[in-house]
C-alpha positions in Angstrom: -12.9 7.4 -1.9 -11.1 4.2 -0.9 -10.1 1.4 -3.2 -12.7 -0.9 -1.7 -15.5 1.6 -2.5 -14.3 1.8 -6.1 -14.1 -2.0 -6.4 -17.7 -2.2 -5.2 -18.7 -0.1 -8.2 -16.2 -1.3 -10.7 -16.6 -5.1 -10.4 -20.3 -5.3 -11.0 -20.1 -2.7 -13.7 -17.3 -4.6 -15.5 -19.2 -7.8 -15.3 -22.4 -6.2 -16.6 -20.5 -4.7 -19.5 -19.5 -8.3 -20.4 -23.0 -9.6 -20.0 -22.1 -11.7 -17.0 -24.3 -12.0 -13.9 -22.9 -12.4 -10.4 -24.8 -13.0 -7.2 -23.8 -11.7 -3.8 -21.5 -14.7 -3.1 -19.7 -14.2 -6.4 -19.2 -10.5 -5.7 -18.0 -11.2 -2.2 -15.4 -13.6 -3.4 -14.2 -11.1 -6.1 -14.1 -8.3 -3.6 -12.0 -10.4 -1.2 -9.6 -11.3 -4.0 -9.4 -7.6 -4.9 -8.5 -6.7 -1.3 -5.9 -9.4 -1.2 -4.1 -8.7 -4.6 -4.7 -5.1 -5.4 -2.0 -3.6 -3.0 0.7 -5.8 -4.6 -0.5 -4.9 -8.1 -0.2 -1.2 -7.2 3.3 -1.9 -6.1 4.1 -3.5 -9.4 2.7 -0.4 -11.2 5.1 1.8 -9.2 8.1 -0.4 -9.9 10.7 1.4 -12.0 12.1 -1.0 -14.6 13.9 1.7 -16.6 17.3 0.5 -15.7 16.6 -3.1 -16.7 17.6 -4.0 -20.2 15.8 -6.5 -22.4 16.7 -10.2 -22.1 18.1 -11.3 -25.4 17.1 -14.8 -26.6 15.3 -15.9 -23.5 14.9 -19.6 -22.8 11.4 -19.6 -21.3 11.8 -23.3 -20.2 14.4 -22.2 -17.6 14.7 -19.6 -14.9 16.7 -16.5 -15.8 20.4 -16.7 -15.2 21.6 -14.8 -12.2 23.8 -11.8 -12.9 
């Protein structure tokens, strides 16, 4: 089963569990966003960050310092 097929089931079911109604246009937009963003999200899930140490005292108002 392809990701698109699962999204066709998952998106309406998730909305229904939250008590939200969506028409065909809403579902089409959500499906297109899923197709666009899901491959990159899967790549992030596969990213190994085990070698990255925690950032101590981060200043969230600035970009991280280059190492």
